[in-house]
N, C-alpha and C positions, 0 to 999 in steps of 0.2 A: 278910155276908161277901161277898156281890158288890157290895152299896152301898158297902163298905167300899174295895174296891178301887177301885171307880170313884171316889169320891170321892178317892183316893190318885193316881190317875191323872189326874185334873183338876187337881188340885194341881201336878204337875209339869211340866204344859203351861203354866202360867202364869209368867210371868217379872214380877221386880219393876220398877216405873216407872223407878226409877232407873238400871236396867241399858240402857234404851234410849238411844241416841246420834241425834240428826240427822244425816244425811248430809253429808259437808265438801261445800263450793261446788263446782260444777266450772267449771273457766274458760273462757270461749266458745274458739270455735276462733278461730284466728288471721284468718281469711277472715271473719269477722264484723265485725272491728277497722278502722275508716278509719285507713288510713295516715297522714292529715294531723292527725285530730283525735285520734287514739290511743282513740277511744270505739266502744262498740258500735253500731254504725250502725242507726239508725230510719229513714232514706229513702236506701238505697243507688243509685247509678245507676253506668253502666257509660261509660266514656270512649272515644273513638275507637281509642286505643292498646290497649285490654282490661282497664286496671285497673278496680278498683271502689272508689269514696269516696263520702263521705257528701254528698248534693246541695248542701247550702249551703258545705260546704268547696271543690267545685269552681265555684260562682257566686262566691265571693270570691276563689279564684285567677284567674277570668276578667277579674272587676273590677278585678284589680289587675295584670293582666297578667304573672302570674307562674304559671312552670312548674316544679312540683320535681320531683326526680329520684327516680323508684321505684327499688324493691330491683333488679329485673331489666331493667326498660325505660324509655326516656323517655316521657313524659307528651305525649299529645295530648288537649285539650279541645274539639277541633273540632266533637265530637258527644258528646251526652249521653242517654242511654235508662237510663228506670229497670229497676232490676233486680227484676222482682217476685219471681221465682223466689229470690233469696237473701234478700230482704224476708221473705219466706213461712217460708223455712227459719230466721230469727233470731226470728221470732214463736214458732214451734212448738218451738225453744231454750228460749226465754225460760219458755214454759207447762212445759215439762217438768222445768227445773231450778229451777221453783217461783221464778223471778224476775220478779215484778210488780211495778209496771206495768211494760209493754213500753217499753223504751226511747224518749225523748222527741226530735225532731229537734234538731238543735244550730240555734241561732238564728243569724240571719245575723249582726248583730254580734259574736258570738264567733267565729265563722268570718273574720270578716275580722281579729280581733285573733290569733288563732294566726296567720294566712298573713301578716299585718304581721311577725309576733315571726320567723318564717323570714326573711323579706326582710332585717329588720334585722340578721339575726345576733346573735340574743341568746345570752347565754352559756349552756352546755349544762349542765342539772341532773342530779342523780341519775335514771334511768329512772324511768317511771313504774310503780307497782304495781298488779298485776290488779285489787284492789278500786276503784282509783279508774276503770276503765274500766265499771265496774257501778254507778256513782253520777253518771250525768252529767247528773243534775237539779241537783246542787250546783254553787255558785260556785267552789270550789276544785278541781274535776276539770277547769273549764275552763283554768285555770292548768295544772295538770298535763298537759293535752291538749297546751298548746303545748310542754312540754318533752319530751312523746312525739315530737312531730313534729319538733322540732329534732333528735332523736336519729335520726330515720329516714330525712329528707328533706335533698336538698341547700339549702343557705341562699343560695344564689348566685342572684338572677333572671337571665332571659336577657336580653342587651343591650338598651337602652332604645331606641337607634335603629333595631334590626330588628325589634322583638316590640312596641312600643306609642310611642303618642305621646310626643315630645320634652318637652312640658310637662308631661307627667303623671308623667315619674320622679321629680319632687322633690314629690309631693302628701304631705303631711302628715297625722297623724292628725287634726289639727283640720280638714282640708278634708274628710276622709271622714265625720267627724261632721257638718260641715254638710251633706255630701250627703245623709245618712242623714234628717236631719230634714227638708231640703227634699222627699225622695221620700216621706215619710209624707204630710207636708202636702198634696203635689200630687194623689196617690193619692186620698186623703180626699174632696178636692174634685173630682176628676174622676168620683168613686163618688156624690157626692150628687145627690138628685134637683132639687137648683136649677141652673138654666140659667145665671144668674150666676155660680156657683161655679165650674161647668166650664167657664165661659169664662175665667175668670181663672185655672183652673189650665192650661188649654191654652196661654194665652198664656205662662205662667211657663215650661211644659214646652218650648216652642219656643225662648224665649230661652236658657235654661239649657242645652239642647244644640246650639246656635248656638254659643256664646261659650266652652263648655267641654268640651275633648274628653273629659276624663277622666269628665264627667258621661254623655257619651254610652255608656260602656263599663259604668258602674255602674249606670244607670238601666234598661237593656234587659235587663230583668228577664220571666219568664213572666207573673209578677203584673201589672206595668204592660201587656204586650201583650194580655191579657184584657180590660183597661179600655179602651185605644185601637180594641181590633175593634169595640168598639160603637160609641163615638164618632166615628169615624172616618166612620161614616154618620148622625151628627146630622141632624136638620132645622134645626139653628143654624147658619146660615153661618160666625161667629165658631168656634163650636167646630168642625165640620168642617175649616177651612181649616187653622185653627194643629194640629190635631190631625193632619193628615197632612202637614205642614210638620215637627212636631216628629218624623214618622216617617222622613222623609227624612233629617233630620241624625243619627236613631239608626242608618241603614242608611250612613252614610257610614264605619263601623269596620269594618275588613273580619271581624271576629270576631264582629261581630253579623249579617251578613246572611243566614247560613244560620238562625240563631233566629227572626229576624223571619220568615222564610218557614214555617219549620215550627210558630210558633206559631198557625198557620191565620188570616194577617192578608191573605193575598194576596185572597183572593174577594171580600171588601168592598171592600179597595183595586181591584179591576175595577169593582166596581160603581160607586165614585165616579167614575171614569174614564170611566164611560157615561153617568152623569145626574149626577152630582156638581154643587156651585157651580162656576161657571167657574174661578175661583182653585183651588179645591181640583181639578180635573180638571190643572191644568197640576203641580200638585205630585204627583198620582197618576202622571201620565207620569215625573216625576225618581224617584219611587221606585221604579217599576219597573225603569226602568232602571239604579238604583244597584244593585238587588238581582240583575241579572241578569248582573252583572259577576264573581259567582261561579259557577264551573262546575257547582257542586253544584246550584245555583238553576234553571239556564237550562231543563232539561226539567221542572222541578215546575211552573215558572211558564206555560210551554208547554200542559201537560196542564189545567191548573186555568182555561184559558180566556182567557187574555190578549191572544192574537195578534190577533181582531178587533176589541175596542174599539182596540188600540194601531195598527191599519190606520184605523179610521176617526178617531182623533184625527190622524193623518200627514194625512189626505185631508182634513179639516173643523175642525181644532183652530185655537187660536192658536197662534203662532209659535213659542213656547215651549214649548207641550205637541206641535208638530209636531217639533221638534229632538230633544227627548228620548226622545220615541217614536220618531224613526227612529234614534237610538243604542240604545234598546231592543231594536229588531227587529234590529239589527246583532249584537248580541250573542247574540240568542236562535235567529238564524239559523246561528250558528255547530254548531249541534244538529241531525243528520240530521232526527229526528222534527221538529223544529220546520219545518226548510226543507221538508218534506214537507206541513204544514199550510198553509204560505205558498201553496205552490202550489195545492192545494185550494180555497184561498178565493182564487183568483183575483187575487193579489198581484202578478204579474208585468206584468200590462198597468197596473197602477198605478202601478208602479215605472215603467215605459218612459215613459208619459205625463208623470211628473214630469220625467223627463231632458229630454224633448221640450221641456218647458217653461221648462226651466234653473233649476227649483225645486230647491233643495238637492241640488245635482248629486252632491256629495264624498260624503255621506251614503248618498245612495242607491246610488252605484257601490258603495258596501263590501257594500251588502246583494246586489245583485245578483252581486258577485263570489262571492258564498257560495254563493248559488240556482245559477251555475253550475257549481261542483262537485260537484253531485248529479244523478243521472240525469234524476228528476222536473223539476227546475228548469231543466234544460239544454233537456229537450223542450220546456217549456212557451215558454222564451225564442226557439228557434229558433222554435216556431209564431208567436209574438208580433212576430217582426219585430226581434227584438235585433240581430241582425249588421248589419243596414242602420243601425239607430239608433245602435249603438255606433261602426261605421265612418266612420259622417258626423262623429259627435263627431270622431274623429280627424282627420278632412279638414280640418275647419275648426277645429282645434285650441281647442274651446270647454271647456277646463280653466281652474278658478281656483287649480290648483297643481299641482305636480309627482307628488304624493302621488294628486291624482284621475285625474291621466293615469295612472299606473301600475294604478291600480284598473281602468280601462277595458282596459287591456291584457291585465291579469289574467282580466276577465271573458272576454274573447275567446278567451284561450288555453283557458279551461275550456270554451265554447262547440266549441271546434276539437276536441275529446275526442270530438265527435259524429258523426265518421268523414264519411262520405262526402256527408253532407246539408249539414253547415257548409261543405265545400269548395266545393259547388255554390253555396252563397248567398254565399259570400266571394268567389266568382270573378266572380261576376255585380255585386257590389258594388264591383270594383276594389281589392280588398284588398292584393295583390299591392305595387301600386307605392305604396300609403300604407304599407304597414309597411316598404317598404324605404326610406323618406325617414325613419320612426320610428327604424328601425336606424342611420342615419347622422347624426340630427341629434337625439334625445332624450337625455335623461339617462341614465345607466349602466343602471340596473336598469329603466328603461324599453325600453333597448337589447335588454337581455337576454331581456324577455317578446316583444319583437316578434322576434327570431330565432328563438326555440321555434316562435311560429306560423308564419311562413315555413317551417320546417322539415316544420310538419305538412302544411302545403299543399302543398310541392314534391315530394313523396312520390309515386309511382307510383299511378295510381288501381288498385292490386291489388283485385279484386273480392273475391279470399281474406279481406280483411281483415273483412269484414262479410258474406258470403254464400258458401254452400256450393253452388258451381256444380254439381258431380255430384249432388248430393242435388235440386237444383234442377230438372236436366233429368232426373233419375229420377221425381220428382213428375210433371213435365209428361209424359212418358211414360204414365206410370200414368193421371193424368187423360186423356189423349187415348185408351187402350185403354177404360178404363169409358167413355167417350162412344160409341165404336164399337160396344161391346157392348149400349148401351141404344138408339143410334139407327140402329147400323151405319153402313156405311161409304159415303161419298157416291161 
């Protein structure tokens, strides 16, 4: 009886196999889908404006100088950061929902095709179904992704005159295909263990980036930067020189400047400037100048140690290296942290000596104007005799252009913020008479600066500007009382 009940209960608990149904596939969350490709993202990245896209879709947009309009805000591709948290969430979702294997990254060629479809204003097809989102490895899904991207993004590229080189606005698909083929061939040769292959590839890369603006945008990828990072310190003169020259060409495009610095290529570039082949050193100075033009790079280049070798190149390099180093130092000295570093490196005396020798007066004056705008630079220049030096140039009218003259007066105005010390040095050098003459005869912009300096100099010597007399007297009385307490009254 007990065994019968047991068998009966056991029978009730069993369910026929035909009654089991697999759970319906769960759609991925919308934030897992790339707004451009329409597929589940495998390598999501966050861009400057906050949106997340598949990495190769972003690279394709950058290569084609195209910015789609997102659902809620304009897109800014200036910065690209891996979204590791979202990538992990997508992988966990795939495992939980038995979606294996994990999604594969969209290849760059397919991403280019999708973005070109947007730029060419391809006809809108019916919206892509969810099933196609989950089959990103099939050829059909690429076409479907293009349809979805067209439906979700603007098809109007930004004006070519303001966002990309004019010649690139007419790039055809055949030109892009040629670039892809050249890219693959060049990178394969650059990675080759054969010095001959590396030399040929470096020459080809330098040539294509010098003659084709669109190539400079397309070829500046993390993949190429990783290869160049090793080759620019090659022991082969040809490989090193042509690799650094190609890097200079790549840096000419504004969209590439931050990418290049963030690729980690600045430290080896500094090594080339310090001890590379002479022609490579010239190109390295030019590359640092070009990269320093972007405000986002200025602090990083200074932190990475570029200032000492640039100062050395300014002092002992070739004419070309000196000129590019001076321009690099000017742009880097626009940042306060770099101005402080330059002062600590003893650069002020170097700059003043160059002024006295008449070498590169205009560019050195630009740097000194920046330094005079900081407390550290102002103190170092006052200590180094900058007031006498600059006023001497004013008296002798030793200027190669009106802009150099204006910079000289600008530097003097910066020094005039040094208070009583500047006034004393300027008075001793006969500044007032010289500045009155400048105010009467100089070009308009120079007149304004001369007038401002005179206004500072003509202010009464009110010691309250810099000295608290009451505190000073109190401190004197305190000192006297302590003296009497210890030594007694005389």
